[in-house]
N, C-alpha and C positions, 0 to 999 in steps of 0.2 A: 387710405394708407398705402404707402409704397412698401412692398415686401421684397427683400433681396435674399437670395440664397446663392447657389453657384450656377455657372453656365453649363449647358449641355447643347452640343451642336445638333442641328436638325438631323444630320446623318446618324448620330448616335441614338437619338430618340427613336428613329425608325428601326435601327438595328436591334436595339435592346427592348423595343416595344414598351417604352415607358408610357403609362397612362397620362392623358392630357391634363387630368385633374391634379397632377402632381406639380404643375408648373404655374408660376405667378404670371401676372399680366405682362411683366417685363421679360418673361421667357426664362427666368431662373428656376432651377429645380428646387422645389419646396420640400425640405426634410423636417416635417413638423414634429415627429417623434421617432423613437428608436425602432419601432416596428416597421416604419416606412424605410428607414435606412437598411434594415435587414432584408426587406422585400426587394429593394433596389440591388443590394449586393447579390441576392439569390438570382435575380434576372441576369445580371452581368456575368456571374460565375457560370451559370448554366450555358450561356452562349460560348464563353471562353473555353470551357471544358470540352464542348463539342468541337471547337477549333483546335484543341490540343494545346491550349495556352495555359497549362496548369501552373506555371510559375508566375502568372500574372493575375491570379485570383485576388479579389479585393475583399475588404471587411466592412461591416456596417460602421465600425468605429472610424475608419478612414473617411467614408462618405459623410458621416455626421460631422466629423472634425473639419473637413473641407468646407462644408456648408456653413459651419459655425465661424470659421475664419472669414469667409466671404461676408457674412452678416455683420460681424464685428467691424470689419474694414469699412463697410458702408456706414455703420453707425458712427465711426470716428470721423469719416468725411463729412457726414451730416452735421455732427457736433462742431467740427472745425469751421464749416461754412456758416453755420447759424450763430455761433457764439464768439468765434475768434476772428474770422475773416469773411464777413458777409459778401456775397456776390462773386466769390473767387472762382467758381466753376464757370460762370458765364464769362468772366474776364479771361479765363484760360482758353475758352473757345474763340474769343476775339483775338487772343494772342496767336492761336494756331492758324486762324484765317490769314494772318499777316505772315507767319513763319512758313506755312505751307500755302499753296494756292487754295482758293476756296473750293475748287473742283476736287483737289486731292483729299481735302477734309471730308467733303460730301461723299466722295466715292468710298472712302475708308469706313465711314459710319454706315453707309447703305450696305456695304458688304458685310459688316458686323451683324446688322439686323437680319440679313438673309442667312448668315451662317448660324446665328444664335437667335432665332426669331422669337419675339414676344408672342404670347399666346394668340392675339388677334391676327398677327401676320402668319403664324404657323397654321391657323385655321382658315387662312385666306379670306378673312373678313375685311382686312385692309391691306394695302400694299406696303412694302417696306418704306417707300418714299412718303406715303401718307402718314405712317406711324412716326417717321422721323420729324415731320413737320408739325406733329401734334403735341398735345400736352397730356400728362397724367396728374390729375389733381391740379395743384397750382404750379407744378414744375414742368418746364419744357422738356420734352423727351430727348432732345439733343444733349441736355445736361446729364440726364440719366444714362444715355448711351456712352458719353465720355467717361463717366464713373465706371461703367461696366468694362470699358476697354482698358482703363487703368488697372482694374482688379484682374481682368483676364491675363494681363501681362504678369502680375504678381503670382497668379496661380501657375503659369507656365514656367516661371523661374524657380519654383519651389520643388526641390528634389524629393521632399518627404511625401509628395502625393503623386509620384511618378506613375504608379499603377493605375491612376485615374485620368491621366492626361489625354487618353483617347477621347474622353468626353468633352474636353475643352481646349483641344490643341489649336494654337494660333498659327500653325504652319501654313495653311492655305491663305489665311488673311495676310500673312507676311509676304507671301509670294505675289499676290495679286493686287496689293494696295500699298499705300505709303504708311502702313501700320507701324513699322519700326521707326520711321521718321517722326510720326505722331508721338510715339512714346518718348523718343529722345527730346523733342521740343517741349513736351508736357513737363518732363522732369526739369528741363532748363527753366521753364516758367516758374515752377514752384521753388526753385532755388533762390529766387529773388523775392518770394513772398514771405509773409510772416511765419516764423517757425511754430511748431506745435508745442504748446505748453512751455515749460521752462528748460526743456532739454536742448534747445538750440538746433533741432533737426527739422528740416522742411517736411511737408506732408508725405511725399513719396518715400523719402529716406526713413521717416518714422514708421511707415507701414511695412517697409522691408526689414526692419530690425529683428522681429521674431524669426524670420526665415534665415537671415544672415547669421544670427546667433546660434541657431539649432537647425542647420540645413537638412538633416536626414531623419529628424524625429518630430513628427507632427504633435505628439503628446507633449514634448518639451516646448514646442512653440506655443501651445495653449498655456502651459505652465508659465512661460515667460510673460505672456499677456496678462495672466491672472496676477502675477506678482508685481508687474511694472505699470500696468494700465488700469488697475482696479479703481482709481479715482475717476476714470472716464466712463466706466462700464456700469457700476451699480450692482446690487445683489442679484438681480435677475440673470444677468449674463455671467456673473461669477458662478452661480449655481449651474448654469448651462455648461460652462467650461468644466466644472468639477464632474458633473455627470457624463460629459463627453469623454473625459479621461477615463472614467470608470468603464465606459463602453469599450474603449480601446483595450483596457486590461482584460475585460471579459473575452474579447476576441483572441487575445493572446492565450487565454485559457482554453479556448475552443480549438485553435489551429496549431498550437505547439504541444507536442506530446510530453506528458509529464509522467513521473513515477519511474520505478526501476532503479537499479544501482544501489549503492550503500546508503542506508538511512543516515541522515545528519544527526550529529549530537545536539541535544537540546541546549539552548543557551543557559548560561549561569544566571540565576536571578539576582538582581540588585535591588536594594531597598533604599529609596531616597526619603529618609525620615527627617522631617523638619518640625521639631516640637513647637517652635514659636509660631509657625504658620498654622499648625493644627490648633493651637490655643486661640489664635485670632478667629478661626472659623467657628470655634465653639462659642466665643463671645458674640460673634455676629448672629448665630442662631439664637442665643439666649436673649439678644436684643429684639428678636422677632423679625429679623431681616432674612431675605431669601438668598440662598447661595446660587451662584452661577453654575451651569452644568459642569464646568471644569472643576470648580471648587467642591461641588457636591461629590463628584467622582473621587477626588482626593480624600475627602472626608470619609467616604464609605470605605476606602482602602485602609485607612488608618484607625478606624474604630474597631477595637477588639470585641469580637462576639464569639469567642470559642465556646464550643459545647463541651461541658465537662464529661469525662469518661465515667462510666459505671465500672465497678471494681474489676470485672472480667475482661474489659475491653483492652487494656494495655498488654494483656498476656496472650492475645490471639496470635496464633501461628497457623496460616492457612495453606491448604494445598488445593490446586485446581484439578478438576476432572472433566474432560469432554465426555458427556454422559453416554452418548451412543458408542463412541470408541471404547470407553471403559467397559461397558457391558459386553461388547464383542471380545475384548481381551480377556475378561473374566470367563466368558464361555469357553474360550480355548484353554485357559489355565485349568479350569475345573472339569473340563470334558463333559459339559452339559449346557443346555440352553439357558442363558441368563438374559432375558429381554426386559424384564420389569424391575423397578426400583426395589420392590420387596424381595426380589430374588438375589440381591447382592449378598454374598456370604458374610456371616458374622466374622469369619476369620479375617476378611479384608478390613473390616471396621476395627477389629482388635489390633490388627497390624498398625493402622493409622494412629490409634490411641497409644500403642506401645512406642511408636516413633515420636510421640509427644505433639502430634497435631491435634488442635482443638477446634478447627474450623475447616469445613469441606465445602468448596465452591463447586456447585454442580452447574456446568455450562450446558444450556439447551434443554431445560426441563419443561418449558412452556409450550403450549400448542402453537406450532409454527404455521406460517402462511403456505398453503399448498401451491400458490403461484410461484413462490421462490423455488420450490423443488422442480416444478415443471420447467422453469427457465434453465436451471442448471442441468437438468437432464437433456433438454433440447440442445444445450450448448456442448454436449459431449460426455458428461459424466452420468452414465445410466444408473449408477448406484447412489447418486447424491440424494441427501435429504435436503430439506429447506434449510436456509441459514438460521443459526440460533438467534440471530438478531433481526430476522424478518418474521414478526410474530402475528398470529391471528388473534390470540387472546391470552390473558394471563390465567389460564387454567392448566393443570398438569397434563402433559401430553398423554393421550390415550395409548399411544404406542409404548409408553413407559409404564403403563399400568394404571394411570390416572391417579385420582386423589387418594384412594385407599392405599395404593402401593407407596405413594410418597409419605403418607402419615406413618406407615409401618417403618420405613427407613429413618424418618425423622425421630421416631421414638427410640429406635435401636441406637442411633447416633447419640442421642441425648443421654442414654444410659452409660455411654462410654465417655461422656464429657465433650462430645463433638457437636458444635453448632453448625447448622447448614447455612449456606450463603447462596443467593441466586441473583440473576441479573434483572435489572429493570431498565427499559430503553425508552425514556420519556421523549426523546427527540422525534421518533417516528414509529410507525407500525409497518407491517407488511403491506404490499400493494393490494393483496387480497386479505382483508382483515375485517373484524366485526365492525369497527368504526368506519372504514371505507364504505362498507355496504350500508350501514345504518345512519352514520353521521358524517356524510361527505363534506359538510360545511366546516368540519374541524381542521381541514387541511389547507395549506397554502396552494393556491390554484389560480388559473386564468380561464377565461371563456374561449380563448383561441390559442392555438399553439404559438409559443414565443418565437419560433423560427419557421419560416415558410417552407423549408425543406422537409420538415417532419411529416412522416406518413405513419398511419396506424392501421395496417391491414393484416397484421399477424394473427395468430391464434388467440382465442378468448381464454384468459387465464382465470376467470371467475368460476367458482363452483356454485354460485347462487344465480338462479334463473332471473332474478330481478335486475341484475347488473352485468354488463360486459366490461372486461378490463383488458387493455392491450398496452404493451410497451412499444416504443418506437421501432420501426422496421430495421433500422440500420444497426441496432444492437445485435441482431441475429447474424449479420454479415460482418460484424466487428469493425464497421467503418465509422461508427459514432456511438456515443453513450449519451442519449438525450437526457435533458434535465426534467422532463415531465413524462407522465403516462396518461393514457386516455381512459376516462370512466364514462360509460354510456348508461344512462338510466333508461331501461327498455320500456318503462311505462310512460315517461314524459318525453323521451327522446333527447333529453338534455345531455350535452357533452361537457364534461369538466376535464381540464388538463391540470392534473395534480402533480406538484413537484415531488421528485424523489428526495429522500434524505441525502444530505450532502454536508460535509464539513469543509468544503472549499480547498482541500489539499490535493485531491486527485480527481477521480471520476465520481459521478453520482452513484449512490447505492441503488442499483436499478431494480431491486426487489423490495424497495421501501417507499413509504408515503410520508412526506414531511408535515408534521403538525404545526398549526398556526397558534403560537402562544400569545399572540396579541389579543386573542379572544378569551375573556375571563372564564367562559364556560369550559374551554379546553384546559385551562390551568387547573380549575377545580376538579375536572374529571381525572386529570393526571394525578392529582394529590390523593384522590379517593383510591385510584388504582395502586399507588405506592403504599398506601395504608393496607390495602388488601394483600399486597406482596409481603409486607412486614408481618402480617399475621401468619404467613407461611414460613418465612425464614427470618431469624433475628439479625442477619447480616445481609444488607442489600448493596450490590455493586451497580452504580449508575453508569451505564455505557455512554461514552462521548459526552460527559456531563458539561464540558466547557462550552459546547455549542449552544447551550441554553442560558448562559449568562447574558445579561443585557448587552454588554459590550460586543460579544461575538454574534449573538443572535441578530442584532441590528446590522453588524458588518456583513453577515452572510445574506440576510433576507431583505432588509430594508435599509440599505447602506446610507450613511450620511454622505451627501454629495462630496466626491473626492476620495472616498474610502472604499468604493465598490470594486468590483472586478473578481470577487471570489467565486461567484456563481453566475454563469452566463444568463443574461436577460434580467437579472434582479436590479440592475441600475435603473430599470424602468420604474421601480417602486421605491425610489430613494425617499428618505424622510430625514428631516432635520432632527437633531437630538431632542429638542423640546416636543416635537410632534410624536416621536417614538416614546418619550417619557410619559406623555399623556396617555398613550395607548397601553403602555406597560410600566406603571409607576414604580413597582417594586421588583426586586430580584425574585424570580421564581424559586430559586433554591433556598432563599431565606424564608420564604413562605413554607416550603416543604419542611425545612429543619424545625421551624417554630411549631408547626402542627405536630410533627412526630415527637418532638421533645415534650409537648404538652399531653399528648394522648397515648404515645407508645414509647416511653423513654428508654426501654430496654432494647432498643433497636440501634445497631451500629450502621451508620451511613457511610458508604465508601464511594468516592467519586473518581472516575477515570477522567483526568483533566490534564491538559498540557498547555502549551502556549504561554508559559510563565504565569499561569493562573493558580498554581499549587498553593501558594501562601494565601491568596485571596479566598480560596475555597474553604480553608479551615479556619482562618483568622476572622474573616468578615462574614462569610456565608454560614459558618458553623458546622461544616461537615466534620465527622469524626476523623476520617482518614481520606487521603488523596494520593493518587498515583505519583510515583517519583521515577520516571523513566530514565532520568539522568544517572541513577545508580547503575543500571545495566549498561547503558551506552558508554559511560565514562570509564567504568572499571574494565569493560571489555576492550576498549580502545586504549586503555592505560593513559587516559587524559587526566592524570592524577591531580595535577595542579588545579584543573577546573573543578574537580569534585571537592577538593579541599577548600577551594574558594567558595563553593556553594554552601558547604557546612559552615564556614567561617562567617559568610554574609548572613546566614540564617541565625547563627548564634548571637551575632552582634545586633541584629534587628529584633528578633523575637524567638527565643529558643523553643517556645511551645510549638512552633510550626514543625520543627525537626521530628518530634515524637509522633506526629500525625502523618508522616510519609508512609506509603506502602512501597516497600523495596522489593525488587524481584530481579532475577537473573534471566528470566524469559517470561513472556506472556503470550496469549494465543495469537497476537498479531505479529510476533517477532520470531526470529530463528530460535531453535531450542538452545537451552543452556549448554548442552554438550557440544553443539556445533559452534557456539560462541566462545566457550571457556575451556573446552577439552575435559579431560578426566584426571588431570594431574594436580600439581601443587597450586597452580593458579586457580583452578576451579574451587579447591577446598579453601584457599585463602579468601576468595570473594564470598564463598558460602559462609565462612566464619564472620565476615563483615555483615552479611545479610542477617545473621541471627544474633549479633552482638551490638549493632548500632541501634539507636532509638528508632522506633517506627514499628510497622507491622510487616513481618517477613512473609513472603508469599512464594510458594514453590509451584512449579509448573507440572502439568501432566507428563509423566514419563521422565522427569528430571532425575529422580532418585534412582530409577532403574537403569539410567543411561541410554534412554531411547533418543534417537536423532531425528525422527520424523516430526515434521510440523503438521499438526492436525487442523485441516480446514474446518470452518464452522458448519460446512455442509457434509462432513464426513460421517458415515455410519460405521466405519471400521477403519482400522489401521491398514495401510497398504504395504508398509515395510514388514518383512518377517523378522522382527527383532527379538532377541533373547535378553532376559534380565542379566545385567552385569552384577553378579552376586558379590564380587569384591567391592564394587562401588557402593552397593547397598551396605555391606559390612562397614566400610569406611565411614559412611554417613552415621551408622549406628554407634560407631566408636567415637567419632570426632565432631559431629554436628548435632545430632539429636539430643544428647545430654545437655548441650548449651541451651536448647530450646526450652527445656524445663526451667531454666533460670531467666525467663523473659522479665520477671519481676525486677531483676537486677539490671537488665540492659535497656528496657523499653522507655524509661522516663528520662527527662532532661534536666531536672532540678540539680542533680549532682554530676551531670555529664560535662566533661572537659576534653577539648581537643588540643593536642600539643604539636608544636613544630619540632621536627626531628633535625637537630643541628649537626651537620657533618663535621668532620675533623678540620675542614677548611673554614668553618664558621658560617657556611651557607645553609639555607633550609633545603633539605632533601624532600622535594614534593612527592616523591614516590612512596613515602612511608606514612602510613596512617597510624597514629598513636592516640589513644583516648582512655580515660578512666570513667568509671561510673560507680554508683553506690546505692544500696537499698538497705536502710537500717544500718546495722554494723557490718554488713557484708559489702566487700569492695571488689572491683575488677580492674585490671589493666590489660588492654589489648593493643598489640602492635602487629602491623602487617606491611610487608614490602611488596607492593603491586608492580614489580619490575623484575626483569630477568637479571639485572645487575645487583650485586651484593651492596649492602649499605652499612656504613660505620657511622655512629653518632650518638647523641644523647638527647634526652628530653628533660626539660626543666620547667619552663614557663608555659602555661596554657595560652591559647589564643583568646582574643577579646570576646567577652560574653556579656550580653545585657542582663543585669541582675536587679535593675530598679525600674520603677514605673515610669520614670522620666527618660528612659532610654539610655542612661549612662552605662558605659561598659567598663569592665576591669578584667584582669587575669589573675591566675593563682599559680603557685608553685605546685609541682606534682607531689612534693612531700606534704603540703597542706591538704591537697585533695585526697590523699591516701590516709590522712590522719596520723602521720608519723611524728614521733616525739623527737625534738631537736636535742638529743643527748647521746653521747657516745656509749651509754650503757644500755640503750634500747635497740633491739634488733627486730627485724620483721621477716618472718618465714612465710613463704607463699608457694603455690603450686603452679607449674606450667601444665595446663590441662592437655595440651597437644602431645607433649613428650612424656607426660606423667612423671615429671621431675620437680623436685623442690629447690627453691633458691632462697638465699638469705641476703638482706641488705641492712646496713647500719643507718639508723635514723639520721644522725648528724651528717653523714656523708651525702645522703639524698638532699637534705636541706641546703648543703653548701654547694654541691656539684650537680645535682640531678642524677639521672640513671643512664648509664651507657649500654649500648647494645651493638652487636654485630649480627646482621641479618643476611642470609643468603637470598638469592632470587626467589621471590614468591614465598618466602618463609613467613610464618605467622606464629605469634605467641599469645596465649590467653592465660593470664595470671589470675588465679582465684585463691580463695581460702587464706586470706591474709590473717596472720596472728602475731601478736606482739609478745616478745620475751624479754625479760630483764637479765642481763648478763652479770650475775653476782660473783662468778668465779673465773671469768675470762674464757670459758669454753666456746661461747658463741663468737667472740672476737677471733679466736684461733681458727675456727672453721670458716669464718668470713674471709680471713686473710688467705687461708689455704685454698679456697675454691676460686677466688678472684672472678666471681660472676658466673662460674659454671653451675650447671644444674646437676643434682644428684637424686637418687631414688628417695632418700630420706635424709634430712638434715640431722635428726637425732641419731640415725644410724651412722652417719658420717662422723659425728662427734664421737660416737662409740668406736668407730673405725680408727680415728686418730688416737684415741686412748689405747686401743689394742694394737696399734701399729708396731710397737717394739716386739710384742709377743708374736704377731704375724710374721715379722721379719725373721725372728729367731726360728720359727717353725720352717719357713722357706729355706733358711740357710743350711738346714740339715740335709737337704736334698740337692744342693748345688753341685757337689763334687763327686759324681759317680758313686753314690752310696751303694749301688747294686751292680755286680759284674757277673759275667759268665767265665768260669775258669777253663783251663786247658782240657779238663775232663768233661766239659759241657755241663758243669754243675753251677748252681747259683751261689754267689758269695755276697753277703751283706757287709759293707764297710761303713759302719755308723761313726760319724765324727764326734769324738767325746767332748771336745771344747764346745761345739755348737749345742750338743745335748745339755751340757751343764748350763749354758745360758738359757736354753729353752726351759729347763726345770725351774730356774730362778724366776723367770717371767710367768710361767704357768702358775706358780704359787702366788705370785704378786697380783696377777690380773684375772686368773680363772678360779682357782680353788686353793686357798691357803690351808685347807684341812688335810690335803694329801701330802704325805711325806715325800722327801726327795727320793727315797729308796723305792717307794711305790711307783713313782712316775718313771724312774729309770727302768724298773722291772717291766713296765708296759712295753718299752722298746724291745727289751730282751725276749720276753715271752712271745711278742709278735713275730720277731725274727725266727725264733725257734719253731713256732708253729708253721710258718711258711716253709722253712727248710725241711721240717719233718714231713709236711704234706707232700712236697715235691719229691722227697726221698721215697716215700711210699708209692707215689705214682711211677717213679723210675723202677722200683722193684717189681711192681705189677707188670710194667711194660717189658721187663726182661725175662718174665716167666716163659717157659716153653709152651705151656698150655695156652691155647687161644683164648683171649679176652677181648672180643670185638667191641664191647661198649667203650673201652678206653680210647680206641681210635675215633669213635664217633664223638665221645666227650671232648677229645682234643681238637676236633674240628669246630666244636662250639666255643671252647675256651682254651686257647693255646698256652699250655704250661710246660710242655716237654721240650728239652733242649734241641737246638738245631742239629739236623742230620742224625739224630738218635733214631735207631730203627726199632720198631715194635716187632717182636718176634712173631707175633700172630699175623703179621702182614709183611710182604716183601717190599712195600712202598716206603720210602723214607719220608719223614716229616720235614716239610720244606719251609715252615714259617721262619721269619728272620729273628736274629738275636734281639733286634729292637722291639719287636712285638712281644717277645718273651719277657724282656725287661719291664715293659709296660704292664703286662698282666700280673707278674709277680709283685711288682711294686704296688699294684692296685690292691692285691690281697693284704699286703703288709699295712697299707694305709687304712684299709677297712678295719683290721683288727686293732691297730693302734688307736684309731678314733673311737672304737667301741670301748676300749679299756680306759681311755682318757675322758671320753664324753658320753659313754653309754648310748651310742647312736642306734643300737638295735632295740633299745627300750622306747626311745622317742627321738625326734629330730629337732628338738628345741635348741640344741647347742649350735646348730647351723645359723639360726637367727640371733640367738643370744650372744654368740661370740664371733659372728660374722665370718664363719669358717670358709665361706665361698671365696673370700679374697685370697688367703694363703693357698687354698687348695687349687684354685684355678691357676695361680702362679706356679705352683709345684707341677701341675699337669703340663703346663707350658714348658717348663724346664725339662721334664721327662719325655717330652715329644708326643703327647697324646693327640695333638693336631685337632682334626675335626671332631673327634670323639670327646673332647674336653667337657663340653656342656652336658652330654649324655651321662658321662661317668660321674660327674658331680651330682646330677639329679638322681642317679641310681644309688649313690651313697646316702642321700636323704631318704630314699625309699627303703633302705636296709632295715628300718624299724618294722617293715612288713615281713621280714624273714622269719619271724616267730610264727607267723601263720603257716608258712611252708613247713616249718619244723613240726607244728602241731598237727597239720592235716596230711602231710605227705611223708615226713620222715620219722614220726613218732612210732616207737616199736610196736605199740598195740595195733597200729594200722598197717604194719609192714606187710603182713601176709595178704591182707585184702587188696592193698594197692598192687602188690606184685602179681597177684592173680589177674587183676583187672588189666594191667598193662601188658601181660603176656599174650592176650588174645590178639587175633589178627586185626590190624588197624583199619577198620571200616565200620560203618554204621551197623552193618549186619552182625559183625563180630561183637560189637559192644552190646547189642541186644541179647546175644547169647550169654553175656556176663551179667544179666539182670538179676541173677540170684545174689549178687554181691552188692546189696543196697548200701552198705556202710561206705564202701569206696565211692559210690556215686555221690552220696551225701557229703562226703568230705570235700570232693572237688567242687561241688555246687557251693558249699559253705565258703570254701576258700575264694572262689571267684566272686561270690556275693560280697564278701567282706572287702576284697580288693576294689571292686567297683563302687563301694561305698566310701572309699578313701579319696578325698579331693586331690591330694598330691598324685596318687596313682592315675586318676582320671585325666589330670593335666598332662602327665607324662605320656600317656597313650593317646592323647589328643581326642578324648571322647567328645563327640559333637552330635548335635541333633539336626537332621535334615528331613523335612516333611514328616515329622513325628517318629522317625527312626533314629536310634542312637548307634553311631558308628565309632570304631576305634581304629588306630593306625596299625597296620600289619607289622612294620619294622619295629616300632616302639614297643608293641605288645610282646614280640618275641625277645627283644632285649631285656624287658622287665622280667619275663618268665625265666630267662636264662640266668641273669645275674642275681636276682633276689633268691631264686632257688639255690644258686651256688653259694650265696652268703649263708643260707641255712645249712647247706652241706658242710661248709667249713666249720660253722659253729658246732654241728653235731660231731664232726671229726675231733674238734678240740676237746669236747667232753669225753670222747672215747679214749684219749691218749693216756690219761691217768687211770682209767677204769679197766683197760684191757691189756693183755700181753701183746707182744709184737706181732705174733702170727694172727691173733684175733683182730688186732687193729687193721691189718691189711685186708682180712676177710670182710670186716665191717665196712671198710672204705670201698671195697669192690661192690658190695651190696648197694651202698649208697650211690656209687657211680652208676650202677645199673638202674636204680630208681630215678636218678637225675635224668639219664638219657630217655628212659621210658616216659617219665612224667612230661618232660619237655616236648617230646614228639607227640604225645597224646594231646597236650594243650595246643600245640602248633596246628595239629590236624583239625582239632575242634574249631579253632579260630578260622581256619581256612574254609571249612565246610559251613560255618555259620555266616560266611561272607563278611566277617569282621563286624557283626552286629551284636550288640550287648545281649539283647533278649534271646537271640538265637543260640549264642554259645551257652547260656544258662539252660535253655531248653534242650540243648544237645545232650546233656547228661540227665536232666530231670525227667525226660520222657521215658527213660529206662527204669525209673523207680517202680 
């Protein structure tokens, strides 16, 4: 048999030291398999590197492809000569003898034999002339040489193989012989010969066609041959072409750097569902017929095999923790060593439960491969642990406290409703693992290194004396990442080259060993291991699960010819689909799911899967949940139309897939959520999507705290010194965590509807996500604008959704989805969770027009608590028209507000026109408008209290005015006294009530407060007394809510110019009901002497101790403070808050409360004394109370300061002296 490959000159054979056994009898280089191609490439590249020709390095794929072209060309010439044009080669020689001289032909052929010697000539067993005159088999050698010359010319004119032309250059032949003439006349001869096939091309033109069509790409030349010449070649050569192209792809993987830069967005899944085709496949199976591989693959994709959830599964909200890093962070937080799982404080678990997390994913709890740690430390990270995904065995790591510590944590988590989750890595183990040592046959391997340049002379990474393990040397110099490592059995001396784990996307995982799932015993061992893990944790995350599907496992490790190239050297192990199916008949994951469902059904299986395998994993393979990385990528990049398309495609194909997604804003392989989304509106908008869309929400380690560091799988600690962002945590607690408690409402898809947001121009605004969902009678509507730009539009019709078993789709109106009644008498009140506002909609309007919204950039709305009301008297229609879509604190309160609006306006009108002035003598004058008061009285009786007479109401105004005037008059009299009264000046510094530029005789300094401030404080006293007489606000503060007094009062404060103090003054009026406590404990006459003695002592702790004999005074103050701190309104006002177990209050707010509530009590006491005492006695009583006011205020202010504004300390400040 004549074997043809490609030519190599004698000079190149010697230069590159090619072995003689690599050449055929004809002198062609034989590339019988890929390992020889790699060996040849290694020899050529070694010499060229030494020569500094780094840009001229060659690949095994190029060598193999060139040999394959040469072989195919010879095959076609043979076929042409034998079947289409017999004797044509001999006739071409005869033609050349006539066209050229016989000597020219002889000289050219002899020179070719010398330059590219057949093996006997190269070995000098025969001369070139003897060979030329001889025969090989039944064929004359001259015919063989002419074919070789023709193909030598084709090789030299092919630009795609330029880097190899040194081996077969025809330059010397062209210079020294009539080679060019020979080629020219040969082509001329074939022009008159019969064309090849039906294409009309002569033989030479036919052979040139692949080169001319794709001059610079040898892979494309092979593709051209496969597609256009397949009828000439047969299956054998088609397979060789396919695997040859795979080898070229592998070379690209080896020699072109990958990775780095921004990660691409996952593609949007599309579902090509053909119900008729599926029906035909079912009928074919029912008839006992066998499906083709392509039919079977489609059938598997379309058969629903969902695993039904157990009740707890849809409610899972998971948080991830890198275990070693977490323990280190906890050690720093609690200022003690926390190294073991049982040392994790209960407070941390309580916090997770309080935040409504019910699943905790512990990353890195298994015993890791020590080899991984050694590699990482040798590569520069002296503190590194082994990777969490390079495992020795599935036992709890000793460094974490082992099994007992884990069981302790598991039990404590369970008590708080938290299930644990762990990783299982079925694709590989660590390179030093129990199985690598004890069951090396479990792994994909070869008996020789796949690349001749590999060397394994580095340190032994095994801790077991029976075995030595070494990774390839170039890993340590960062010049290569080899696909295998070496395992040496020291007892037998056997060397195995086991492949590293690899997903084909970047570099091999050099601390892992790839399992061979074609072996049934490996699959069974893995299933047993999975069940062992399931006994530990009820939630299992399968790392890189997509790599073990049949489709991708074959693509990566045993590629169908033409689909290889993912992992260098695996094209050597190509298998047809039928061969692979025979070795691995069923999907491994389907076996896992079926076994778990049968034996351990309370286990949630979660797959990390990409590559458009998400739907297949849950729908066909039966996983409970599957990663959805598109959520993170598309929301982060604001590829909103793509993500809406993903949801729409899924809904129209099979909505059940949507609820099985695991959505996340970050995962251990990605940048942190804070680095991707920031901490502002966009972050919380996407986080709202995370917890309100169907699926399983997963939060990353450090996401809630605002940490920006990405923790490597080998980290034992955090390297950034980051502090918890308490505001971010608080915002989660306020806006995100409460929604997580409602996962029952959001997680399912039966009632889920997605809507197009139609802009005012009639186009769909793809930036807006709008959807509804329902559980029982509880409904939700969520809208989010994932864009910086504001959006105007409405929602009306939902997107198409599959609702029937035959795949038919339909849509619904939002009114139907929300269960609205199409009647103008039915209204729907609901709450915006984000803004804590209520909205109202008319059912008939929603049915007719949909719902309109205006959204600012990154604004979100979560509408909950829908309730239906029937408008029997028009009140809901009035408020609906009044609000025009706006939100309010309470719809019922707004209805009341509208009803009270005339009364409120009448109240405000009293204060519009300078009702209080300062006259030329510096005195206060009240100018109450009679007409407005008349109107007020009428509306008060109509809206508030019809039992009070007109006279009583008017008297409230008069007596309040008289009280204020009387009180200010007494203050002026006291200030004009010659005898010094220093407390008045101090009182006036607290509450400015004396006229501008009025001098206090006891002080030479003028009072410099403005008339404006004087008007504010006097009007405030008037309002306090007026409200007390009309609404009894010192008895209780119910009137503020019953009659919505906040509305007129805030408006009045605005007109009077209260400015920034408006809110505080209103809150203090509401707290005036506490003034009775001050009257009882600080101003009551029976306590006067005691309090006076107590407050006269020197203001220091030491002085107070001296007053310990006055226990009643101490008890009064303690009782007062205790009762104040038991009042929720007071606590809200002073901003009482707890931090690390200590209750703090606000300094400024506490002082304002003590000042004004005490003052309200003082005014009340003064009012009581007006009718009971004579003029001189009234002044004396007022002076005493002013003295008490100043003393009490200073005492409480000092106590608050010395207690560091801590609730317990200020109580102890007095109680310690009892």
